[in-house]
C-alpha positions in Angstrom: 0.0 0.0 0.0 1.3 3.5 -0.9 2.5 5.4 2.1 0.7 8.7 2.7 2.4 12.0 3.2 1.9 13.4 6.6 2.9 16.8 8.0 2.2 18.6 11.3 3.0 22.4 11.2 3.0 24.8 14.2 2.4 28.5 13.4 0.9 31.7 14.8 -1.3 34.4 13.4 0.3 37.8 14.2 -2.8 39.7 13.3 -5.0 37.9 16.0 -3.5 39.2 19.2 -5.1 39.0 22.6 -5.2 41.9 25.1 -2.0 40.5 26.7 -0.2 41.0 23.4 0.1 37.2 23.0 -1.4 35.0 20.2 -2.4 31.3 20.2 -0.2 28.7 18.7 -2.0 26.9 15.9 -1.5 23.4 14.6 -2.1 22.4 10.9 -2.3 18.7 10.0 -1.8 17.9 6.3 -2.3 14.4 4.7 -2.2 14.0 1.0 -3.1 17.6 0.3 -6.0 17.6 2.8 -5.6 19.7 5.9 -7.3 20.8 9.1 -6.3 23.2 11.8 -6.8 23.5 15.5 -5.8 25.9 18.2 -3.5 24.6 20.9 -3.7 25.6 24.6 -0.5 27.6 24.5 0.1 31.4 23.8 3.3 33.1 22.8 4.5 36.7 22.2 4.9 37.0 18.4 8.4 38.5 18.8 9.5 35.3 20.6 8.3 32.9 17.9 10.6 31.4 15.2 8.5 30.1 12.4 11.3 28.3 10.6 12.0 26.3 13.7 8.4 26.3 14.8 9.5 26.9 18.4 9.8 29.8 20.9 13.1 31.7 21.0 12.8 32.7 24.6 15.1 31.2 27.3 12.7 31.6 30.2 10.8 28.8 31.9 7.6 29.5 30.0 9.2 29.3 26.6 11.0 26.1 27.5 7.7 24.5 28.7 6.0 25.5 25.5 8.7 24.0 23.3 8.5 20.7 25.3 4.8 20.7 24.9 5.0 21.2 21.1 7.5 18.3 20.9 5.1 16.1 22.8 2.3 17.1 20.5 4.4 16.2 17.4 5.2 12.8 18.9 1.6 12.1 19.8 0.5 12.9 16.2 3.1 10.6 14.8 1.9 7.8 17.1 -1.7 8.3 16.1 -0.7 8.2 12.4 1.3 5.0 12.9 -1.5 3.3 14.9 -4.0 4.1 12.1 -1.6 2.8 9.5 -1.0 -0.4 11.4 -4.7 -0.9 11.8 -5.3 -0.4 8.1 -7.8 2.4 8.7 -8.6 5.2 6.4 -6.4 8.2 7.4 -7.5 11.8 6.9 -6.7 15.0 8.8 -10.1 15.2 10.6 -9.8 11.7 12.0 -6.3 12.3 13.3 -7.6 15.5 14.8 -10.5 13.7 16.5 -8.1 11.1 18.0 -5.7 13.7 19.2 -8.5 15.5 21.0 -9.8 12.2 22.4 -13.2 12.6 20.7 -13.1 9.0 19.4 -12.9 7.5 22.9 -16.1 5.9 24.3 -16.3 7.0 27.9 -18.8 4.5 29.0 -19.8 4.5 32.7 -20.3 1.1 34.4 -23.6 1.8 36.1 -25.0 3.5 33.1 -24.2 0.4 31.0 -25.5 -1.9 33.8 -28.8 0.1 34.1 -29.3 0.1 30.3 -28.8 -3.7 30.2 -31.4 -4.1 33.0 -33.9 -1.9 31.3 -33.6 -3.7 28.0 -34.1 -7.1 29.7 -37.1 -5.7 31.5 -38.8 -5.1 28.2 -38.4 -8.8 27.4 -40.2 -10.1 30.5 -42.5 -12.9 29.5 -40.4 -13.5 26.3 -36.8 -14.1 27.2 -36.8 -13.3 31.0 -38.9 -13.8 34.0 -39.7 -11.1 36.6 -37.6 -12.8 39.2 -34.6 -12.7 36.9 -34.9 -9.0 36.3 -35.3 -8.5 40.1 -31.9 -10.3 40.6 -30.4 -8.0 38.0 -31.7 -4.9 39.8 -30.5 -6.1 43.2 -27.1 -6.9 41.8 -26.8 -3.4 40.5 -28.1 -1.9 43.8 -25.5 -3.8 45.9 -22.7 -2.8 43.5 -23.6 0.8 43.9 -23.6 0.4 47.7 -20.1 -1.2 47.6 -18.6 1.4 45.3 -20.0 4.3 47.3 -18.9 2.9 50.6 -15.4 1.6 49.7 -14.4 3.9 46.9 -16.6 7.0 47.6 -17.8 6.9 43.9 -21.3 7.2 42.5 -20.2 5.7 39.2 -17.0 4.6 37.6 -15.8 4.4 33.9 -16.3 0.8 32.8 -12.7 0.6 31.5 -11.5 1.0 35.2 -13.4 -2.1 36.4 -10.6 -4.4 37.3 -9.9 -7.6 39.2 -9.5 -5.8 42.5 -13.0 -4.2 42.3 -14.6 -7.5 41.4 -12.9 -9.1 44.4 -14.1 -6.3 46.7 -17.6 -6.8 45.5 -17.5 -10.6 46.2 -16.2 -9.8 49.7 -19.0 -7.2 50.2 -21.7 -9.7 49.2 -20.4 -12.2 51.7 -19.5 -10.0 54.6 -22.0 -7.2 54.4 -25.0 -8.9 52.8 -24.4 -12.3 54.4 -24.9 -14.1 51.1 -23.8 -17.7 50.7 -21.5 -19.0 48.0 -24.2 -20.2 45.6 -26.1 -16.9 45.9 -22.9 -14.9 45.3 -22.3 -16.9 42.2 -25.7 -16.0 40.8 -25.0 -12.3 41.3 -21.5 -12.6 39.8 -22.9 -14.2 36.7 -24.8 -11.0 36.2 -21.7 -8.8 36.6 -19.7 -11.1 34.3 -22.5 -10.7 31.7 -21.9 -6.9 31.8 -18.1 -7.2 31.6 -18.3 -9.7 28.7 -20.5 -7.2 26.9 -17.9 -4.5 27.5 -15.2 -6.8 26.2 -17.2 -7.5 23.0 -17.7 -3.8 22.4 -14.0 -2.9 23.1 -15.0 -0.8 26.1 -12.4 -2.6 28.2 -9.2 -4.2 27.2 -8.7 -6.8 30.0 -11.1 -9.3 31.5 -11.6 -8.3 35.2 -12.7 -11.9 36.0 -9.4 -13.3 35.0 -8.2 -15.9 37.5 -11.5 -15.7 39.4 -13.2 -19.1 39.7 -16.4 -20.1 41.4 -17.4 -23.5 42.7 -21.0 -24.0 43.4 -21.6 -25.9 46.7 -23.9 -28.9 46.7 -27.0 -28.3 48.8 -28.4 -31.3 50.8 -32.1 -31.0 51.3 -34.1 -32.8 53.9 -37.8 -33.8 53.4 -41.0 -33.6 55.4 -42.5 -36.8 56.5 -46.1 -37.8 55.9 -46.9 -37.0 59.6 -45.3 -33.6 59.4 -47.1 -32.8 56.2 -50.4 -33.8 57.8 -49.8 -31.5 60.8 -49.1 -28.7 58.4 -52.3 -29.5 56.5 -54.5 -29.4 59.6 -52.9 -26.4 61.3 -55.4 -23.5 61.9 -54.4 -19.9 61.0 -56.1 -16.7 62.1 -54.4 -14.8 59.2 -56.0 -15.4 55.8 -52.7 -14.6 54.0 -50.8 -17.2 55.9 -53.5 -19.8 55.4 -53.3 -19.2 51.6 -49.5 -19.5 51.7 -49.9 -22.8 53.4 -52.5 -24.0 51.0 -50.4 -23.1 48.0 -47.4 -24.9 49.4 -49.5 -28.0 50.0 -50.8 -27.8 46.5 -47.2 -27.7 45.3 -46.4 -30.8 47.4 -49.4 -32.7 46.0 -48.7 -31.8 42.3 -44.9 -31.3 42.2 -45.3 -27.9 40.6 -42.8 -25.2 41.3 -43.9 -21.9 42.8 -43.7 -20.0 39.5 -45.8 -22.7 37.8 -48.5 -22.6 40.4 -48.6 -18.8 40.4 -49.2 -18.9 36.6 -51.7 -21.8 36.7 -54.9 -20.9 34.8 -58.3 -22.8 34.2 -57.2 -23.4 30.6 -54.4 -25.7 32.0 -57.1 -28.1 33.5 -58.2 -30.9 31.2 -60.6 -33.8 31.7 -59.9 -37.3 30.3 -62.4 -39.8 29.0 -62.9 -41.2 32.5 -63.7 -37.8 34.0 -60.4 -37.4 35.8 -58.9 -33.9 36.0 -55.3 -33.3 34.9 -53.0 -30.3 34.9 -51.4 -29.9 31.5 -48.9 -27.1 31.5 -45.4 -26.4 30.2 -42.9 -25.9 33.0 -41.7 -22.3 33.2 -38.1 -23.1 33.5 -37.6 -26.0 31.1 -40.6 -25.4 28.8 -41.3 -29.2 29.0 -45.0 -30.1 28.9 -46.1 -31.9 32.0 -49.3 -34.0 32.7 -50.2 -34.1 36.4 -53.3 -35.9 37.7 -55.3 -34.0 40.3 -55.7 -36.6 43.0 -58.4 -36.7 45.7 -56.6 -34.5 48.3 -55.8 -31.5 46.1 -59.3 -31.7 44.7 -61.0 -32.0 48.0 -58.9 -29.3 49.7 -57.9 -26.6 47.1 -56.4 -23.3 48.3 -59.4 -21.5 49.8 -60.8 -18.4 48.0 -58.1 -18.8 45.4 -59.0 -21.2 42.7 -61.7 -23.3 41.1 -61.6 -26.6 39.2 -64.4 -25.3 37.0 -63.1 -23.4 34.0 -66.5 -21.8 33.4 -66.3 -20.1 36.7 -63.6 -17.7 35.5 -61.8 -16.6 32.4 -59.7 -19.4 31.0 -56.7 -17.1 30.8 -56.9 -15.6 34.3 -54.7 -16.8 37.1 -56.4 -19.4 39.3 -54.6 -18.3 42.4 -55.8 -14.8 43.4 -53.2 -14.5 46.2 -50.9 -11.5 46.0 -48.3 -12.2 43.3 -45.5 -12.1 45.8 -42.0 -13.4 45.0 -40.9 -16.9 45.8 -38.7 -15.6 48.6 -41.5 -13.6 50.2 -43.7 -16.7 50.2 -40.9 -18.7 51.7 -40.5 -16.2 54.5 -44.2 -16.3 55.3 -44.3 -20.1 55.3 -41.2 -20.4 57.5 -42.5 -17.9 60.0 -45.9 -19.4 60.2 -45.3 -23.2 59.6 -42.1 -24.3 61.2 -41.4 -28.1 60.9 -43.0 -29.7 64.0 -40.3 -32.3 64.8 -37.0 -31.3 63.3 -35.1 -28.8 61.3 -36.0 -29.1 57.6 -34.6 -27.0 54.8 -36.9 -24.7 52.7 -36.8 -25.7 49.1 -36.4 -22.8 46.6 -38.7 -24.6 44.2 -41.6 -25.9 46.3 -41.2 -24.6 49.9 -40.3 -27.1 52.5 -38.5 -29.8 50.6 -40.8 -32.7 50.1 -41.5 -35.2 47.3 -44.7 -35.2 45.4 -47.2 -36.9 47.6 -48.4 -40.4 46.5 -51.6 -40.1 48.5 
């Protein structure tokens, strides 16, 4: 490829003097006959300027500093020209000028990018994302803001400054200040890594801040309710309707094996009757999209969640939710159930899918 001619010229305009008697030093960039000019942030007295040398003639400290500055500008322009040549990009005076002034740099801020990501994902709720997923994105951003403000006294930070140390500080913050366990921390860090991977793909950052950071999800051993414990829970009397409904929904999950999100989205249209008059739940799982066929046995039919659903599709709209309980999150329902229905005989773990961990009841 033919090498382009490149020239950078410093000059002054003696007819454009300031009140101090000085004039600004100008820069003219010329490439293949095309040129552009810009005014540098340095002034000089016309009598102390040598145009043939393109330098100040004074021996004072100010003149020496100006000459050093002009030399650094010349070197910077040569570096820009060489970088553009090596990259095989189209070189013209305006583009060199833009790069010299830093106008080509993308000063992306980390929280702005994070918030924009969350907002775009929020628009895809019901299509690509569930509400609980967006809630985790928002909480992750909220905690990161808290950490950066507390430890670095910053309300935001350029995304190119996100490094391994900041990631490590955020992990420590989640564990020490928010008391999150390893598996929960991993879920939050996957969100942050999604943002940094997006930044890497767009050349907003040069180095992966997650380099040499590895996560190991811990195995969770769940215990199960016995038949007797489940019966005590079924016959427990509540004075608070909300808690009674939480208990009934949990029991319905135990008898059907449905996850909380599947029960909360259950509609009359998901109930079908076979040739023998048996009622079945036919619904695709929210998480796996796999169609499931679940028979409604005697217990869930004889004791449905009160005031919340009907097995008669004609009683309500086929597309309306069968459970009219407040659409609280799985975590909120878990807290209500744990507070109101502690296991009667031993410590039992609460399952994130169906409350107190228990198998689908065979009776």
